[in-house]
C-alpha positions as CSV (number, residue, x, y, z in Angstrom):
1,M,138.7,86.1,70.3
2,R,139.9,85.8,73.9
3,D,139.4,82.6,75.8
4,F,137.8,83.2,79.2
5,T,137.0,79.6,80.1
6,H,139.8,79.4,82.6
7,D,140.5,83.1,83.2
8,H,138.1,85.7,84.4
9,S,140.6,88.5,85.2
10,A,139.1,90.6,82.3
11,L,135.7,90.4,84.1
12,A,134.4,93.6,85.8
13,L,131.5,94.2,88.1
14,N,129.2,97.1,87.5
15,T,127.7,97.6,90.9
16,A,124.2,98.0,89.5
17,T,124.3,94.2,89.3
18,L,124.0,94.2,93.1
19,G,121.4,97.0,93.1
20,H,123.7,99.8,94.0
21,N,122.4,102.1,91.4
22,M,119.0,102.4,93.1
23,P,118.5,103.7,96.7
24,G,117.3,101.0,98.9
25,A,117.9,98.2,96.4
26,G,120.1,95.2,96.9
27,A,121.7,94.1,100.2
28,G,123.4,97.5,100.8
29,W,127.0,96.4,100.8
30,S,129.5,99.2,101.3
31,A,131.9,100.1,98.4
32,E,134.8,98.5,100.4
33,R,132.9,95.3,101.0
34,T,132.1,95.0,97.3
35,I,135.7,95.6,96.3
36,D,136.9,93.0,98.7
37,A,134.4,90.5,97.4
38,C,135.6,91.1,93.9
39,A,139.2,90.7,95.0
40,E,138.6,87.5,96.8
41,R,137.1,86.0,93.6
42,G,139.6,87.3,91.1
43,I,137.3,89.8,89.4
44,G,139.7,92.2,87.8
45,G,137.7,95.4,87.6
46,I,134.8,97.4,89.1
47,V,132.5,100.2,88.0
48,F,130.7,102.3,90.6
49,W,127.7,104.6,90.4
50,R,128.0,108.2,91.5
51,P,125.5,108.0,94.5
52,E,127.8,105.3,96.1
53,L,130.7,107.7,96.3
54,Q,129.2,110.1,98.9
55,G,132.2,112.4,98.7
56,R,134.6,109.5,99.3
57,A,135.8,108.9,95.7
58,S,139.6,109.1,96.5
59,A,139.3,106.8,99.5
60,I,137.3,104.2,97.6
61,G,139.7,104.3,94.7
62,Q,142.6,103.8,97.1
63,H,140.9,100.8,98.7
64,A,140.4,99.3,95.3
65,R,144.0,99.7,94.3
66,Q,145.2,98.2,97.6
67,A,142.9,95.2,97.0
68,G,144.2,94.8,93.4
69,V,140.9,95.6,91.7
70,E,141.0,98.1,88.9
71,I,138.6,101.0,88.8
72,V,137.3,100.8,85.3
73,G,135.1,103.8,85.5
74,L,132.0,105.6,86.8
75,C,128.3,105.6,85.9
76,R,127.3,108.1,84.9
77,S,127.3,111.6,83.6
78,P,124.1,113.7,84.2
79,F,121.5,113.5,81.5
80,L,122.6,116.1,79.0
81,V,119.2,116.8,77.5
82,G,115.5,116.0,77.9
83,P,113.0,116.0,80.8
84,L,115.3,114.4,83.3
85,A,118.3,116.6,82.7
86,P,119.4,119.5,85.0
87,H,117.6,122.7,84.0
88,G,119.6,124.7,81.5
89,R,122.9,124.4,79.7
90,Q,125.1,125.7,82.5
91,A,123.6,123.4,85.1
92,V,124.2,120.4,82.8
93,V,127.8,121.5,82.1
94,D,128.5,122.1,85.8
95,D,127.3,118.7,86.9
96,F,129.0,117.1,83.9
97,R,132.3,118.6,85.1
98,R,131.6,117.3,88.7
99,S,131.1,113.8,87.3
100,I,134.4,114.0,85.5
101,D,136.1,115.2,88.7
102,E,134.5,112.2,90.6
103,T,135.8,109.8,88.0
104,A,139.3,111.2,88.2
105,D,139.3,111.3,92.0
106,L,138.2,107.6,92.0
107,G,141.0,106.7,89.7
108,G,138.7,105.6,86.9
109,K,139.5,105.8,83.2
110,I,136.0,106.1,81.7
111,L,132.9,108.1,82.5
112,T,129.8,106.5,80.9
113,I,127.4,109.0,79.3
114,V,123.6,108.3,79.0
115,V,122.5,111.4,77.1
116,G,118.9,111.8,78.2
117,G,115.7,112.0,76.2
118,V,113.9,114.3,73.9
119,E,114.2,118.0,74.8
120,P,110.9,119.4,76.0
121,G,109.2,121.4,73.3
122,T,110.8,119.5,70.5
123,K,109.7,116.5,68.4
124,G,111.8,113.6,67.2
125,V,115.5,113.2,68.2
126,R,117.5,115.3,65.8
127,E,117.3,118.6,67.7
128,S,118.0,116.8,70.9
129,L,121.1,115.1,69.5
130,D,122.4,118.5,68.4
131,I,122.1,119.7,72.0
132,V,123.9,116.6,73.2
133,T,126.8,117.4,70.7
134,D,127.0,121.0,72.0
135,R,127.1,120.0,75.6
136,L,129.7,117.4,75.0
137,S,131.9,119.9,73.2
138,A,131.8,122.1,76.3
139,V,133.6,119.5,78.5
140,L,135.9,117.6,76.2
141,D,139.0,119.7,77.0
142,Y,138.3,119.5,80.7
143,A,137.9,115.7,80.6
144,S,141.2,115.5,78.7
145,E,142.9,117.6,81.3
146,R,141.6,115.3,84.1
147,G,142.6,112.1,82.2
148,V,139.1,110.8,81.8
149,K,137.6,109.3,78.6
150,L,134.0,109.8,77.8
151,A,132.0,106.9,76.5
152,L,128.7,107.5,74.8
153,E,126.3,104.6,75.5
154,P,123.4,104.3,73.1
155,L,120.2,102.9,74.7
156,H,117.5,100.8,73.3
157,P,114.9,102.9,71.4
158,M,112.2,102.2,74.0
159,Y,114.1,104.8,76.2
160,G,114.0,107.5,73.5
161,G,111.5,109.8,75.1
162,D,113.0,110.2,78.6
163,R,116.4,108.5,79.0
164,S,118.2,108.4,75.6
165,C,117.5,110.1,72.3
166,L,120.7,108.2,71.2
167,P,119.2,104.9,70.1
168,T,122.0,103.3,68.0
169,L,125.7,102.9,67.8
170,R,125.6,104.6,64.4
171,D,124.2,107.8,66.0
172,A,126.8,107.7,68.8
173,L,129.6,107.4,66.2
174,D,128.1,110.2,64.1
175,I,128.6,112.5,67.2
176,C,132.1,111.2,67.7
177,D,132.9,112.0,64.1
178,V,131.6,115.6,64.5
179,L,133.6,116.2,67.6
180,N,136.7,114.3,66.5
181,S,138.3,114.0,69.9
182,D,140.4,111.2,71.3
183,T,138.7,111.8,74.6
184,L,135.3,110.7,73.2
185,G,134.2,107.1,72.3
186,V,131.4,104.6,72.8
187,A,130.3,101.9,75.2
188,V,128.6,98.9,73.7
189,D,125.9,97.4,76.0
190,V,124.4,94.0,75.1
191,Y,121.0,95.0,76.5
192,H,120.7,98.0,74.2
193,V,122.3,96.8,70.9
194,W,121.7,93.0,70.6
195,W,118.8,93.6,68.2
196,D,120.6,95.9,65.8
197,T,121.3,94.1,62.5
198,D,123.6,97.0,61.4
199,L,125.8,96.4,64.5
200,P,128.6,94.5,62.8
201,R,129.2,97.3,60.3
202,Q,129.1,99.9,63.1
203,L,131.5,98.0,65.3
204,E,134.0,97.9,62.5
205,R,133.5,101.6,62.0
206,A,134.0,102.2,65.7
207,G,137.3,100.4,65.9
208,T,139.5,101.7,68.8
209,R,136.8,104.2,69.8
210,I,135.1,101.3,71.7
211,M,135.8,102.1,75.4
212,G,133.5,99.6,77.1
213,F,131.6,96.4,76.6
214,H,128.7,95.6,79.0
215,L,127.2,92.2,79.5
216,C,123.8,91.0,80.5
217,D,120.9,89.3,78.6
218,W,117.5,90.0,77.1
219,L,114.8,88.0,78.8
220,V,111.7,86.6,77.0
221,P,109.3,87.8,78.3
222,T,110.8,90.9,79.8
223,T,108.5,92.1,82.6
224,D,110.1,95.5,83.2
225,F,112.1,97.2,80.5
226,L,114.3,99.0,83.0
227,L,114.6,96.6,85.9
228,D,114.4,93.1,84.4
229,R,117.6,92.4,82.6
230,G,118.8,88.8,82.5
231,M,122.0,87.1,83.7
232,M,124.1,86.0,80.8
233,G,122.7,82.8,79.3
234,D,119.1,83.4,80.5
235,G,117.9,85.3,77.4
236,V,118.1,85.5,73.6
237,A,121.2,87.8,73.0
238,D,124.1,86.2,71.0
239,L,126.7,87.0,73.6
240,K,129.6,85.2,72.0
241,G,128.8,86.7,68.6
242,L,128.6,90.2,70.1
243,R,131.9,89.9,71.9
244,A,133.5,88.5,68.8
245,G,132.4,91.6,66.9
246,V,133.7,94.0,69.6
247,E,137.0,92.2,69.8
248,R,137.3,92.0,66.0
249,A,137.1,95.8,66.0
250,G,140.1,95.9,68.4
251,Y,138.6,96.0,71.9
252,D,140.6,94.2,74.4
253,G,139.4,95.7,77.7
254,F,137.2,94.6,80.5
255,C,133.8,92.9,80.0
256,E,131.6,94.6,82.5
257,V,128.5,92.8,83.8
258,E,125.6,95.3,84.4
259,I,122.3,93.7,85.3
260,F,119.3,95.7,86.6
261,S,117.1,93.0,88.2
262,A,114.8,94.3,90.9
263,N,112.8,91.1,91.3
264,N,115.5,88.5,90.8
265,W,119.2,89.1,91.2
266,W,118.9,92.1,93.5
267,K,116.9,89.9,96.0
268,R,119.7,87.4,96.2
269,D,122.8,87.2,98.4
270,P,125.4,89.4,96.6
271,A,128.0,86.6,97.1
272,E,125.8,84.2,95.1
273,V,125.3,86.8,92.4
274,L,129.0,87.3,92.0
275,D,129.7,83.5,91.9
276,V,127.0,82.9,89.3
277,M,128.3,85.9,87.3
278,I,131.8,84.4,87.2
279,Q,130.5,81.0,86.1
280,R,128.3,82.4,83.4
281,F,131.0,84.6,82.1
282,R,133.4,81.7,81.7
283,D,130.8,79.3,80.3
284,I,128.5,81.5,78.2
285,C,130.3,84.6,77.2
């Protein structure tokens, strides 16, 4: 297991930690200011959200490279299925391809996929997962051509109805097995998997297909299941144990901090958030 107590170069900021995933949230720093703040602090990587790009993906990527901060990837693909997805298969595939283009233009390696919820008119998740598999198959070759990896991110089961019919790492790996592509893998997010007692076995199964590891914590009590994630060390997730399992499976990439926190961290000075994030990463994770 890597020792981060004196080195946080493997730390990456997901800009949702500063509220940049939600219009009007956070302090509203520009992409360039956020990159520069990461560079000043020795944060090695950054992950942007699509709305931040505003047609400037190439320029933002160039600024990051000049600053010495690696673009880890982009959040996220469109929902592929369910009530929040674009209407119809072709609309989903078209927007999916656009998100791949944006990732490539940015210079990112990984596009995170949140698959969407249960398809209207169906019950349970099985039929929806079959639709997800079909829509992934339609873009795999294109993503490979553009040099972009696709990381399926399972979400906590509470999001099953609207945001993710993909509730476990097991289900994500089942799709990876069916599609059998080097372009497709998984992202492991503490918030969504910390509770899963089958996780050690599934991490071993995942092996080199793990493309991302996302850090935060699960607060007790949690006051909002979407917008009340905890800073590392403030909750009940076994962060060191989870990282040990991911690294035992072969993952040696960035540890990406992604905290949705409308009533706490998003209300603070972003500089303070970044400084606390670094300290917690070195002390807790």
